[in-house]
N, C-alpha and C positions, 0 to 999 in steps of 0.2 A: 503493500499500501504505500502509496508518495506522500499522501495527505496524512498528519497524525498529530495528537496531542501528547504532549510529556510534562509531566510535574514532576518539579525538581525543587529542591529546597537552595535558597541563595544563600551568601555570606550572613547574613541577619537571622538564619535560620528558618525564615518565611517558605511555605509552599507557594511556587510560582507554576502558573500552567503556560506552555510554551507551545504554539502551533507551528509545526513545522512541515517543509515540503522538501523531498530528498535530501532529509537531515539537515536543511539550512532553515533557521528559526526567520520564520515571518513577523511575529508578534509574538508578545507575551503579557501577562495580564499583571496586575500590582501582587504584592506578596500577602498571603494569609497565615494566620496563624495556626490553622487546621489543614488537613488535607482534603477534607470533606468539602471545606469552603472552596477550595481549588477547585474540586471536581464539580462544584455548583456552578461556578464562573463558567467551565467548559460546557456544561448541559444550557445555561443561557445564552452564551454565544450560540451554541448550534440552533436553539428554538428562537432567538431573535434576529441572529445575524442574516438568515437570507433575505427578510424582508426591509432590513435597514437602508435607508437613502444613504447616496454617497455626496458628499460635499466637497467642493472644490476651494478650499478655503486659502490655497496658497495663491492664487491668482484672485479671487474675488475680495480678499481681505487684505492683499499685500504683504503675505506672510514671508515671501521670498522676492527680494528685489534685485535685481530686474527678475523677474519670471521669465524663463526662457521655454517658448512654445515647441522648440524644437528637441526637447527633451521628452516630450508626450509622442506617444505612438501607440498606435492600434496595436491591442494584444500584449502589451510592455508596460510596465510601473516604474516609474522612476522613484527613487528614494533620495532625500535629501536632508540636510541637517541646517538647521535656522536658530536664531537666539529664541525661538519658539517652541523647540525641539524638534522631531522627526516630523518629516513630512511625505507623504506618498500621493504620487500623482497618477 
């Protein structure tokens, strides 16, 4: 299976759920004090994620200036780091 969730403890001893594709981390949750809470987060993502809207904050809210349209391509997501944190387009 190419896509999967993995729960690991971080350095603070909290449980974090990682979503991976071909062993590469795509995103992760905040840290939870219990493994059960991390599992609940995974279930919430599975339940609510498919219907979630996509917002293009990088362009519409000026999060990355200058915004380079050429970094957006059909079927490809570009990741960047700004003073606001991680950005995916």
